[in-house]
C-alpha positions in Angstrom: 0.0 0.0 0.0 1.3 3.4 -0.9 2.5 5.2 2.2 2.8 2.0 4.2 6.6 2.5 4.4 7.5 -0.2 7.0 8.4 -3.8 7.1 6.5 -6.3 9.2 7.2 -10.0 10.0 5.2 -13.2 10.0 6.5 -16.1 12.2 5.5 -19.7 11.9 6.7 -23.1 13.2 6.9 -26.3 11.2 7.3 -30.0 11.9 8.4 -31.3 8.4 12.1 -31.7 7.6 14.0 -28.7 6.5 14.4 -30.0 3.0 10.7 -30.6 2.7 9.9 -27.0 3.9 12.5 -25.5 1.5 10.9 -27.4 -1.3 7.4 -26.2 -0.4 8.5 -22.6 0.0 10.4 -22.7 -3.3 7.4 -23.9 -5.1 5.2 -21.4 -3.4 7.4 -18.6 -4.8 7.5 -16.0 -2.0 11.2 -15.8 -1.3 11.6 -13.1 1.4 11.9 -15.5 4.3 14.4 -16.9 6.7 14.5 -20.4 8.0 15.9 -21.0 11.6 16.4 -24.8 11.4 17.6 -25.4 15.0 14.1 -24.4 16.3 12.0 -25.2 13.2 11.0 -21.6 12.6 10.2 -19.6 9.4 10.1 -15.8 9.5 8.7 -13.9 6.5 9.6 -10.3 5.9 6.8 -8.2 4.4 7.4 -4.9 2.6 4.0 -3.4 3.2 4.2 -1.1 0.2 4.4 -4.1 -2.1 2.8 -7.0 -0.2 -0.4 -7.2 1.8 -2.3 -10.0 3.6 -5.7 -11.0 2.1 -7.6 -10.2 5.3 -6.2 -6.7 5.2 -7.2 -6.2 1.6 -10.8 -7.1 2.4 -10.7 -4.8 5.5 -9.5 -1.9 3.4 -12.1 -2.6 0.7 -15.0 -2.9 3.2 -14.0 0.4 4.9 -13.9 2.0 1.4 -10.3 2.9 1.7 -9.5 0.8 -1.4 -11.6 1.0 -4.5 -11.6 -2.4 -6.2 -13.8 -3.4 -9.1 -16.1 -6.4 -9.0 -14.1 -7.9 -11.9 -10.9 -7.6 -9.8 -12.5 -9.3 -6.8 -13.7 -12.1 -8.9 -10.3 -12.4 -10.5 -8.8 -12.5 -7.0 -11.0 -15.5 -6.2 -9.9 -17.2 -9.5 -6.1 -16.6 -8.7 -6.5 -18.1 -5.2 -8.3 -21.2 -6.6 -5.6 -21.7 -9.3 -2.9 -21.2 -6.6 -4.4 -24.0 -4.6 -4.7 -26.3 -7.7 -1.0 -25.7 -8.4 -0.2 -26.9 -4.8 -2.4 -30.0 -5.4 -0.4 -30.7 -8.6 2.8 -30.6 -6.6 1.3 -32.9 -3.9 1.6 -30.1 -1.3 -0.9 -29.9 1.6 -1.1 -26.7 3.7 -3.4 -28.0 6.5 -3.7 -24.6 8.3 -4.8 -22.1 5.6 -6.7 -19.0 6.6 -7.4 -15.5 5.3 -4.4 -14.1 7.2 -2.1 -16.7 5.7 -2.5 -15.5 2.1 -0.4 -12.7 0.6 -0.8 -10.6 -2.4 2.6 -9.5 -3.8 2.4 -6.8 -6.5 4.3 -7.3 -9.7 7.2 -4.9 -10.5 5.1 -3.2 -13.3 2.2 -2.5 -10.9 2.3 0.7 -8.8 1.6 0.4 -5.1 -2.1 0.3 -4.2 -3.7 3.5 -2.9 -7.1 5.2 -2.5 -7.2 5.5 -6.3 -8.5 2.6 -8.3 -6.0 1.0 -10.7 -5.1 -2.0 -12.7 -3.8 -4.7 -10.5 -1.1 -7.2 -11.3 0.1 -9.5 -8.5 0.9 -13.1 -7.4 -0.7 -15.0 -4.6 1.3 -16.8 -1.9 0.4 -18.9 1.1 2.2 -18.7 4.4 2.1 -20.8 7.6 2.5 -24.2 6.0 2.4 -26.9 8.6 2.0 -24.4 11.4 -0.9 -24.9 13.9 -3.3 -22.1 14.9 -1.6 -21.4 18.3 -4.2 -18.8 19.0 -6.9 -21.5 19.2 -7.7 -24.1 21.8 -6.5 -27.6 21.1 -4.2 -26.2 18.5 -2.3 -29.4 17.9 -5.5 -31.0 16.5 -7.0 -28.3 14.4 -5.9 -29.2 10.9 -8.3 -28.1 8.2 -9.0 -29.7 4.8 -7.4 -27.3 2.3 -10.3 -27.4 -0.3 -12.8 -26.6 2.5 -10.8 -23.5 3.5 -10.5 -22.4 -0.1 -14.2 -22.7 -0.6 -14.8 -20.6 2.6 -12.3 -17.9 1.6 -13.9 -17.6 -1.9 -17.3 -17.2 -0.3 -16.0 -14.5 2.1 -14.6 -12.5 -0.9 -17.9 -13.0 -2.8 -19.8 -11.8 0.2 -17.8 -8.5 0.0 -19.1 -8.1 -3.5 -22.6 -9.0 -2.5 -22.6 -6.3 0.1 -21.1 -3.6 -2.2 -24.4 -2.0 -3.3 -24.9 -3.9 -6.5 -28.1 -2.6 -8.1 -28.2 -4.8 -11.2 -30.2 -8.0 -10.4 -28.5 -9.9 -13.1 -25.1 -9.3 -11.5 -26.5 -10.4 -8.1 -27.7 -13.6 -9.8 -24.3 -14.1 -11.3 -22.6 -13.7 -7.9 -25.1 -16.2 -6.4 -24.2 -18.6 -9.2 -20.5 -18.3 -8.4 -21.3 -19.1 -4.7 -23.2 -22.2 -5.8 -20.4 -23.3 -8.2 -17.6 -23.1 -5.7 -19.6 -25.4 -3.4 -19.8 -27.9 -6.3 -16.2 -28.0 -7.5 -13.3 -25.7 -8.2 -13.4 -26.5 -11.9 -17.0 -25.5 -12.2 -16.2 -22.3 -10.4 -13.4 -21.5 -12.8 -15.7 -22.2 -15.8 -18.4 -19.9 -14.3 -15.9 -17.1 -13.8 -14.8 -17.3 -17.4 -18.4 -17.2 -18.6 -19.1 -14.1 -16.5 -16.0 -12.3 -17.9 -17.1 -13.0 -21.4 -20.7 -12.0 -20.7 -19.5 -8.5 -19.4 -16.9 -7.9 -22.2 -13.9 -8.8 -20.0 -12.5 -11.9 -21.5 -9.5 -13.2 -19.4 -10.0 -10.1 -17.2 -8.0 -8.1 -19.6 -9.9 -4.9 -18.8 -10.4 -5.6 -15.1 -13.9 -4.2 -15.2 -17.3 -5.7 -16.0 -18.9 -3.6 -18.7 -22.0 -1.6 -17.5 -21.4 -3.0 -13.9 -18.0 -1.6 -12.8 -17.2 2.1 -12.9 -14.4 3.0 -15.3 -11.1 3.6 -13.5 -11.0 7.2 -14.7 -14.6 8.0 -13.7 -16.0 9.4 -10.5 -12.7 9.7 -8.8 -12.3 13.5 -8.6 -12.5 13.6 -4.8 -10.1 10.7 -4.3 -7.6 12.3 -6.7 -8.0 15.6 -4.8 -7.4 14.0 -1.4 -4.5 11.7 -2.5 -1.8 14.1 -1.3 -3.6 14.8 2.0 -3.9 11.0 2.7 -0.2 10.4 1.9 0.9 13.3 4.2 -1.4 11.9 7.0 0.2 8.5 6.6 3.7 10.0 6.7 3.0 11.9 9.8 1.5 8.9 11.5 4.7 6.9 10.7 6.9 9.7 12.1 4.7 9.8 15.3 4.4 6.0 16.0 7.1 4.1 14.1 10.6 4.1 15.5 12.2 1.0 14.0 11.6 -2.6 13.0 11.3 -3.4 16.8 8.0 -1.7 17.1 6.5 -2.5 13.7 3.7 -4.5 15.4 2.4 -1.6 17.5 2.6 0.8 14.5 0.7 -1.6 12.3 -2.1 -1.5 14.9 -2.2 2.3 15.0 -2.2 2.4 11.3 -5.1 0.0 10.7 -7.2 1.5 13.5 -6.7 5.0 12.0 -7.5 3.9 8.4 -11.3 4.1 8.9 -10.9 7.7 10.3 -8.8 8.7 7.3 -11.3 7.1 4.9 -14.2 8.9 6.4 -12.3 12.2 6.2 -11.3 12.0 2.5 -14.8 10.7 1.5 -17.0 13.0 3.6 -15.2 16.1 4.9 -15.3 19.4 3.0 -11.8 20.3 4.3 -9.4 17.5 5.1 -8.2 17.4 8.7 -5.3 15.1 9.7 -6.5 12.0 11.5 -4.9 10.1 14.4 -6.1 7.9 17.2 -7.6 9.7 20.2 -6.0 7.3 22.7 -3.2 4.9 22.9 -3.8 1.3 22.0 -3.7 -1.1 24.9 -3.3 -4.6 23.6 -0.8 -6.8 25.4 2.5 -6.4 27.0 4.7 -8.3 24.6 7.7 -8.2 27.0 6.0 -11.2 28.5 6.9 -13.2 25.4 10.5 -13.2 26.6 10.0 -13.7 30.3 10.8 -17.1 31.9 8.7 -18.7 34.6 11.5 -19.2 37.1 9.2 -21.1 39.5 8.0 -23.5 36.7 11.5 -24.3 35.5 12.7 -25.1 39.0 9.6 -27.3 39.6 10.2 -29.2 36.3 13.9 -29.7 37.2 13.0 -31.0 40.6 10.4 -33.4 39.1 13.0 -34.8 36.7 15.6 -35.1 39.5 13.0 -36.9 41.8 12.1 -39.3 39.0 15.7 -40.3 38.2 16.7 -40.4 41.9 14.4 -43.5 42.3 17.1 -45.5 40.5 20.2 -43.4 40.5 21.8 -40.9 43.0 23.7 -38.1 41.3 24.8 -34.7 42.5 23.2 -31.9 40.5 24.2 -28.3 40.0 20.7 -26.8 39.6 22.0 -23.3 38.8 24.1 -24.5 35.9 21.1 -26.6 34.5 18.9 -23.6 34.9 21.3 -21.4 33.0 21.5 -23.9 30.2 17.7 -24.0 30.0 17.4 -20.2 29.9 20.0 -20.0 27.1 17.9 -22.5 25.0 14.7 -20.8 25.9 16.0 -17.5 24.5 16.0 -19.1 21.1 12.9 -21.2 21.5 10.8 -18.2 22.7 11.2 -16.8 19.2 8.3 -19.1 18.4 6.1 -16.8 20.5 6.5 -14.1 17.9 3.7 -16.0 16.1 1.3 -14.1 18.4 2.3 -10.9 16.6 1.2 -12.2 13.2 -2.3 -10.7 13.5 -3.8 -8.2 15.9 -7.2 -9.8 15.2 -6.1 -12.8 17.4 -6.8 -10.5 20.3 -10.2 -9.5 19.1 -11.5 -13.0 18.0 -10.0 -15.3 20.6 -11.4 -14.7 24.1 -9.0 -17.0 25.7 -5.9 -15.9 23.9 -3.9 -15.1 27.0 -4.6 -18.6 28.3 -3.4 -19.9 24.9 -0.2 -17.9 25.1 0.5 -19.2 28.6 -0.2 -22.7 27.4 2.2 -22.2 24.5 4.9 -20.8 26.8 4.4 -23.7 29.3 4.7 -26.3 26.6 8.0 -24.7 25.3 9.4 -24.5 28.8 8.4 -28.1 29.7 9.9 -29.5 26.4 13.2 -27.5 26.8 13.6 -28.4 30.5 13.0 -32.1 29.8 15.5 -32.1 26.9 18.1 -30.1 28.8 17.8 -32.4 31.8 18.2 -35.5 29.6 21.4 -34.0 28.1 22.7 -33.6 31.7 21.6 -37.1 32.6 23.5 -38.6 29.7 26.5 -36.6 30.8 26.2 -38.0 34.3 26.0 -41.6 33.0 29.0 -41.0 30.8 31.0 -39.7 33.7 29.9 -42.7 35.8 31.0 -45.2 33.1 34.4 -43.4 32.9 34.9 -43.7 36.6 34.0 -47.4 36.6 36.5 -48.1 33.8 
């Protein structure tokens, strides 16, 4: 998005082998990522002027910040379906797809999206392969059938069209038909899209408008053109006010998206444009907690492991050294908790998110403590064998 001059990050875990994940990511085609193999972590870097999550596209469209034609939204559905079919052909299963795990990356020839309507050229990419929905309860058992999710996503996009004040009954009937076809099969949906494009003089979506349905890109945009500089100045001042560095991108992203409806209302309704900003600070969650150890829990877990092994063997343990080793490992493992920064909507949709976060942290600390203790136990056995020899 034009004026969104900051980078954000998406963090996901994976269970597959590193070679398998590299192969999947290579075939997906979004290459701005880093794999941290020692903790099975993938971190995507997002240039927000050129890349945007699908859920954010729909948010900006529904708030009228973005002006997208019906043809472009139907084409978006088509590209997502074909992306999924390409994964099928490569025998790739996602298992955890969602609106916030789909990216639109603009082609080099396509200018950044703004409040002005424009021709769109982009590629679609999926993120979060093999990564559970940690924000949900029972997250280790919440895999979803990919085709079911694709169907749901297409219906959500079509619902946006349905609610966009379409007056022509024949167009409403065509949207209804698309909804029915996606429930039947992906191929029948693709065929119906092509039929609609031909019907409205938009074969292969070359024009990106449906004749007599969509407004021409050059029509009825005087006010948006007149406010473009005001909006860009507003965005620049917001960034200067709230964005310090990559370290606080998450907080700035929330300020930005919560201010967008105010900016939209101003450039669409106000006679004189007044700069918009939030009237109060956002209070979401203290993310310093993501890096804090539970000292009491770690000591309890160490004591439990010692008690269990002491039933058969008596060793002397330096608990402080073991605890230091555990903390060193946790400093890396806790990077997985950055997943909770992927989407602010986690905190709006999931009532028990804090409980889920604590459960996530507890499972990491339990796993790390057990593995670290096992390493020390093997060392004790090795020392004992050496003494006996």
